Wavefront OBJ file of the C-alpha trace (Angstrom):
o trace
v 5.484 23.993 8.958
v 8.926 24.894 10.314
v 11.663 22.321 10.855
v 15.403 21.711 10.918
v 17.044 19.737 8.147
v 20.477 18.254 8.744
v 22.066 17.289 5.439
v 24.660 14.550 5.006
v 26.518 13.270 1.966
v 26.687 9.765 3.430
v 23.886 7.466 4.499
v 25.793 5.928 7.394
v 26.302 9.277 9.138
v 22.700 10.342 8.513
v 21.390 7.116 10.016
v 23.716 7.349 13.022
v 22.721 10.973 13.626
v 19.037 10.048 13.403
v 19.485 7.284 15.977
v 21.311 9.641 18.356
v 18.493 12.205 18.172
v 15.944 9.495 18.919
v 17.981 8.265 21.891
v 17.999 11.835 23.249
v 14.217 11.928 23.083
v 13.752 14.112 19.999
v 11.368 13.375 17.165
v 13.259 12.853 13.937
v 12.735 11.463 10.457
v 15.052 10.311 7.721
v 13.952 12.094 4.558
v 15.086 12.653 1.006
v 17.136 15.807 0.620
v 15.025 18.394 -1.237
v 16.108 19.139 -4.800
v 16.923 22.716 -3.804
v 19.646 21.292 -1.551
v 20.555 18.300 -3.726
v 23.412 16.275 -2.313
v 24.967 13.115 -3.655
v 23.181 10.664 -1.370
v 19.867 12.477 -1.146
v 19.314 11.732 2.554
v 18.815 14.101 5.456
v 17.504 14.107 8.991
v 14.475 16.268 9.768
v 13.614 17.362 13.297
v 11.815 20.103 15.190
v 13.364 23.561 15.627
v 13.511 23.084 19.411
v 16.195 20.428 18.862
v 18.724 22.996 17.585
v 20.902 22.904 20.719
v 20.995 19.106 20.744
v 21.815 19.084 17.020
v 24.702 21.512 17.521
v 25.961 19.600 20.554
v 25.939 16.233 18.777
v 27.678 17.684 15.710
v 30.321 19.356 17.882
v 31.079 16.240 19.918
v 30.993 13.498 17.299
v 32.789 13.038 14.023
v 30.344 13.032 11.125
v 32.668 13.283 8.152
v 29.795 13.499 5.682
v 27.920 16.311 7.461
v 27.169 19.078 4.966
v 24.977 21.712 6.640
v 21.982 22.421 8.845
v 19.022 24.357 7.468
v 15.990 25.908 9.078
v 12.912 25.597 6.864
v 10.533 28.535 7.248
v 7.822 29.880 4.946
v 8.970 27.840 1.970
v 12.632 28.814 2.295
v 15.717 27.023 3.543
v 17.929 29.178 5.723
v 21.379 27.865 6.539
v 22.087 27.963 10.268
l 1 2 3 4 5 6 7 8 9 10 11 12 13 14 15 16 17 18 19 20 21 22 23 24 25 26 27 28 29 30 31 32 33 34 35 36 37 38 39 40 41 42 43 44 45 46 47 48 49 50 51 52 53 54 55 56 57 58 59 60 61 62 63 64 65 66 67 68 69 70 71 72 73 74 75 76 77 78 79 80 81
């Protein structure tokens, strides 16, 4: 399974980002950050790869101070986008 993982170091930003994606009509989940990408809060937002443009647009137009990185998960590997 391929997906995007948007990693945050703060729960508030992760939750707000999740709610924005839902309001835009994208499927999203709040998930624990995988150990390979361990961050202090351990929370990320997972969504489908076709949401990449919406993800980039939201990140560019809103201030998420605790945003860390976006990863594409493919064939068991995380690739930073």
